C-alpha positions as CSV (number, residue, x, y, z in Angstrom):
1,M,39.9,34.8,-87.9
2,N,36.8,35.8,-85.9
3,T,35.0,36.6,-89.2
4,I,35.5,33.1,-90.5
5,Y,34.3,31.5,-87.2
6,K,31.3,33.9,-87.2
7,K,30.3,32.9,-90.7
8,L,30.7,29.2,-89.8
9,L,28.6,29.5,-86.6
10,Y,25.9,31.5,-88.3
11,G,25.7,28.9,-91.1
12,L,25.4,26.1,-88.5
13,S,22.7,28.1,-86.7
14,A,20.6,28.1,-89.9
15,L,20.5,24.2,-90.0
16,P,17.4,22.4,-88.6
17,L,17.7,21.3,-85.0
18,G,17.4,17.7,-86.1
19,V,20.7,18.1,-87.9
20,L,22.2,20.0,-85.0
21,Y,21.3,17.2,-82.6
22,K,23.4,14.9,-84.8
23,L,26.3,17.3,-84.3
24,S,25.5,17.2,-80.5
25,D,25.8,13.4,-80.6
26,F,29.2,13.8,-82.1
27,L,30.2,16.4,-79.6
28,Y,29.0,14.1,-76.8
29,F,31.3,11.3,-78.0
30,L,34.3,13.8,-78.1
31,Q,33.4,15.2,-74.7
32,N,32.8,11.9,-73.0
33,Y,35.7,9.9,-74.4
34,V,38.3,12.2,-75.9
35,I,38.3,15.9,-74.7
36,K,36.7,15.3,-71.2
37,Y,36.3,19.0,-70.6
38,R,36.4,19.7,-66.9
39,K,35.6,16.1,-66.1
40,K,37.3,16.4,-62.7
41,V,35.4,19.6,-61.8
42,V,32.1,17.9,-62.8
43,I,32.7,14.8,-60.7
44,E,33.9,16.8,-57.7
45,N,30.9,19.1,-57.8
46,L,28.5,16.1,-58.1
47,K,30.2,14.2,-55.2
48,N,30.1,17.2,-52.9
49,S,26.5,18.1,-53.9
50,F,25.2,14.5,-53.5
51,P,27.3,12.7,-50.9
52,E,24.6,10.1,-50.6
53,K,25.0,8.9,-54.2
54,S,27.3,6.0,-55.1
55,D,30.3,6.4,-57.5
56,K,28.3,4.5,-60.1
57,E,25.3,7.0,-59.8
58,I,27.7,10.0,-60.0
59,Q,29.2,8.6,-63.2
60,Q,25.8,8.1,-64.7
61,I,24.8,11.6,-63.9
62,S,28.0,12.9,-65.3
63,K,27.4,11.1,-68.7
64,Q,23.9,12.4,-68.9
65,F,25.1,15.9,-68.1
66,N,27.5,15.7,-71.0
67,K,24.6,14.8,-73.3
68,N,22.5,17.7,-72.0
69,F,25.5,20.1,-72.1
70,C,26.1,19.2,-75.8
71,D,22.4,19.6,-76.6
72,F,22.5,23.0,-74.8
73,T,25.5,24.1,-76.9
74,V,23.8,23.5,-80.3
75,E,20.4,24.9,-78.9
76,T,22.2,28.1,-77.9
77,L,23.7,28.3,-81.4
78,K,20.3,27.7,-82.9
79,G,19.0,30.5,-80.7
80,I,20.5,33.1,-83.1
81,T,18.1,32.2,-85.9
82,I,15.3,30.2,-84.3
83,S,11.8,31.5,-85.2
84,Q,9.1,32.3,-82.6
85,E,6.9,29.6,-84.1
86,E,9.6,26.9,-83.5
87,I,10.4,28.0,-80.0
88,D,6.7,28.0,-79.2
89,Q,6.6,24.4,-80.2
90,R,9.6,23.5,-78.0
91,I,8.7,25.3,-74.7
92,S,5.6,25.3,-72.5
93,V,4.9,27.6,-69.6
94,K,2.9,26.7,-66.5
95,N,1.3,29.2,-64.1
96,I,1.8,32.2,-66.5
97,E,-1.2,33.8,-64.8
98,V,1.0,34.6,-61.8
99,M,2.9,37.0,-63.9
100,Q,-0.2,38.4,-65.5
101,R,-1.6,39.2,-62.0
102,I,1.6,41.1,-61.1
103,Y,1.3,43.1,-64.3
104,D,-2.3,43.9,-63.4
105,E,-1.0,45.4,-60.2
106,K,1.1,47.8,-62.3
107,R,4.4,46.2,-61.2
108,N,7.3,44.9,-63.2
109,V,8.4,41.3,-62.9
110,M,11.8,39.9,-62.1
111,V,12.3,36.4,-63.3
112,L,15.0,34.4,-61.6
113,C,16.4,31.1,-62.7
114,G,19.6,29.1,-62.4
115,H,22.0,27.5,-64.9
116,V,19.5,24.8,-65.6
117,F,19.2,23.7,-69.2
118,N,17.9,25.4,-71.2
119,W,17.8,28.8,-69.7
120,E,18.8,30.4,-73.0
121,W,15.3,29.7,-74.5
122,L,13.6,31.9,-71.9
123,K,13.3,34.6,-74.5
124,G,10.3,32.6,-75.8
125,L,8.3,33.7,-72.7
126,G,7.7,37.2,-74.2
127,V,5.0,36.1,-76.6
128,H,2.9,34.8,-73.7
129,L,2.9,38.2,-71.9
130,P,1.5,41.6,-72.6
131,T,4.6,43.5,-71.5
132,P,6.3,45.4,-74.3
133,N,9.8,45.5,-72.6
134,I,11.9,42.4,-72.0
135,F,15.4,42.8,-70.5
136,A,17.9,40.0,-70.1
137,V,20.8,40.6,-67.7
138,Y,23.9,38.8,-69.0
139,H,27.5,38.1,-67.9
140,V,29.9,39.6,-70.4
141,A,32.1,36.9,-71.8
142,K,35.8,37.4,-72.4
143,N,35.6,36.0,-75.9
144,E,34.1,38.6,-78.3
145,L,32.5,36.0,-80.6
146,V,30.9,34.1,-77.7
147,N,29.7,37.4,-76.3
148,E,28.1,38.3,-79.6
149,I,26.3,35.0,-79.9
150,I,24.9,35.3,-76.4
151,K,23.7,38.9,-77.1
152,K,22.1,38.0,-80.4
153,S,20.4,35.0,-78.9
154,R,18.9,36.9,-76.0
155,E,17.9,39.9,-78.0
156,K,15.7,37.8,-80.3
157,F,12.0,38.7,-80.3
158,N,12.5,42.3,-79.4
159,G,14.5,41.6,-76.2
160,E,17.2,43.9,-74.8
161,T,20.4,42.9,-73.0
162,I,21.9,44.6,-69.9
163,P,25.5,43.7,-68.9
164,M,25.6,42.4,-65.3
165,Q,28.1,45.2,-64.4
166,K,25.5,47.8,-65.4
167,A,22.4,45.9,-64.2
168,T,21.7,47.9,-61.0
169,E,22.0,51.3,-62.9
170,G,20.0,50.0,-65.8
171,I,17.1,48.5,-63.9
172,L,16.8,51.4,-61.4
173,R,16.2,53.9,-64.2
174,I,13.2,51.9,-65.6
175,P,9.8,52.8,-64.1
176,N,8.1,50.1,-62.1
177,D,4.9,50.4,-64.0
178,G,4.0,46.8,-65.1
179,D,5.5,47.3,-68.6
180,S,8.8,45.4,-68.1
181,L,10.2,41.9,-67.5
182,F,13.7,41.3,-66.3
183,L,15.3,37.9,-66.8
184,M,18.2,37.0,-64.6
185,V,20.3,33.9,-64.3
186,A,20.9,34.5,-60.6
187,D,23.3,31.8,-59.5
188,Q,26.5,33.4,-60.9
189,S,29.6,33.1,-58.8
190,P,31.1,36.4,-57.5
191,Y,34.8,37.2,-58.0
192,K,36.8,36.7,-54.8
193,K,37.0,40.5,-54.1
194,A,33.3,40.8,-54.6
195,I,32.2,38.2,-52.1
196,R,29.9,39.8,-49.5
197,Y,27.6,36.9,-48.6
198,D,27.4,33.2,-48.6
199,L,24.8,30.5,-47.7
200,Q,24.3,26.7,-47.8
201,F,23.6,25.4,-51.2
202,L,23.8,21.7,-52.3
203,N,25.6,20.8,-49.0
204,Q,28.3,23.4,-49.5
205,T,29.0,26.9,-48.3
206,T,28.5,29.0,-51.4
207,P,29.4,32.6,-52.1
208,V,26.5,34.4,-53.9
209,F,25.5,37.7,-55.4
210,Q,22.9,39.8,-53.6
211,G,22.2,42.4,-56.2
212,F,18.9,41.0,-57.4
213,D,17.7,40.9,-53.7
214,K,18.5,44.6,-53.3
215,L,16.9,45.5,-56.6
216,A,13.7,43.6,-55.9
217,R,13.2,45.2,-52.5
218,R,14.1,48.7,-53.6
219,K,11.8,48.6,-56.7
220,N,9.0,46.6,-55.1
221,M,8.8,44.4,-58.2
222,G,7.0,41.0,-58.4
223,I,9.5,38.2,-58.1
224,V,9.2,34.7,-59.6
225,Y,11.4,31.7,-59.9
226,L,11.3,29.7,-63.1
227,N,11.6,26.0,-62.5
228,I,13.0,24.4,-65.6
229,S,12.6,20.8,-66.6
230,K,13.5,18.8,-69.8
231,P,10.9,16.1,-70.4
232,K,12.5,15.0,-73.7
233,R,15.2,16.2,-76.1
234,G,14.4,19.6,-77.5
235,K,11.4,20.1,-75.2
236,Y,11.5,22.3,-72.1
237,E,8.9,23.1,-69.4
238,Y,9.0,26.4,-67.5
239,E,7.0,26.6,-64.3
240,V,6.4,30.0,-62.8
241,I,6.7,30.0,-58.9
242,E,6.0,33.3,-57.1
243,I,8.5,34.3,-54.4
244,T,6.7,36.0,-51.6
245,P,7.9,37.5,-48.3
246,D,7.3,35.7,-45.0
247,G,6.0,38.9,-43.5
248,D,4.6,42.1,-45.0
249,D,7.9,42.9,-46.8
250,F,11.0,41.1,-47.8
251,K,13.8,41.1,-45.2
252,E,17.4,41.6,-46.4
253,N,18.7,38.5,-48.3
254,E,15.3,36.8,-48.0
255,V,14.9,36.7,-51.7
256,V,18.5,35.2,-52.1
257,H,17.7,32.4,-49.7
258,K,14.4,31.6,-51.2
259,F,15.8,31.6,-54.7
260,F,18.6,29.2,-53.8
261,D,16.2,26.9,-52.0
262,L,14.0,26.7,-55.1
263,L,17.0,26.2,-57.3
264,E,18.3,23.3,-55.2
265,K,14.9,21.6,-55.4
266,N,14.9,22.2,-59.2
267,I,18.4,20.5,-59.5
268,Q,17.4,17.6,-57.3
269,Q,14.5,16.8,-59.7
270,D,17.1,16.1,-62.5
271,P,20.7,16.6,-61.4
272,A,22.1,16.0,-64.9
273,N,20.3,19.1,-66.2
274,Y,22.5,21.6,-64.3
275,M,25.7,23.3,-65.4
276,W,28.3,21.3,-63.4
277,T,31.3,22.6,-65.3
278,H,31.3,25.9,-63.4
279,K,33.9,26.2,-60.7
280,R,31.2,27.4,-58.4
281,W,32.9,26.4,-55.1
282,K,36.5,27.3,-55.9
283,Y,36.6,30.0,-53.1
284,K,36.5,28.4,-49.7
285,K,35.4,30.3,-46.6
286,G,38.2,30.8,-44.1
287,I,40.8,30.3,-46.8
288,H,40.0,32.7,-49.7
289,Y,37.6,35.0,-48.0
């Protein structure tokens, strides 16, 4: 059965984005009025994150989120076959010179972003940089077909993928010599047994991973946050923001806090462009951990 689905998805991926956006419009209708996938989760997350907003505003954000989510779905599918030429036409990068300066210092760069649409097109960054090695850390999906699509998409344009479970080992073995770029979607939620740290994020106590903080300090890599915005359908802007220590060196968890501060500001710019279907706050402090 997976073979049939695979052929279907690869066939859809070969269609022009203009056609796929028509599919997205249909998916939006189904999601908004029929399926209503995780609608309660989305509304609850929005209300808790933006207590100052009215019910009407929350509903408006929820509807726009559904549109963005459906666009993201077909864009991720297109990512399997998209050409470098087309992705260059659809993304723009600001402050890329920040990363170039870090490479000139003979240090690798760790790029951190959140689940802001469309993080899956970050692979298009590579053509703008001199680094020969691009590694994307990814969360292994339970569904084999979904996992294959994610890997294929992120390995486009000579990229390599590293499973999150092997990220520490994989990154530590790579020399910090200015030849590598690491892409990490760093707002993943830890499993209950893996919770070691939490902080305030979007008005809520939020369990977070610390692995990227430890790696960045141990390897002395340059660290940047990628602020993502969607000026129009099918167009994305990535702004490079360097994360620097308050003192001479980063203190423990300083990178974590600065990342989530930047991510929160990013989300506040356009709340509907964040992945609200995730059950990010299902584990409550004092109850589950």
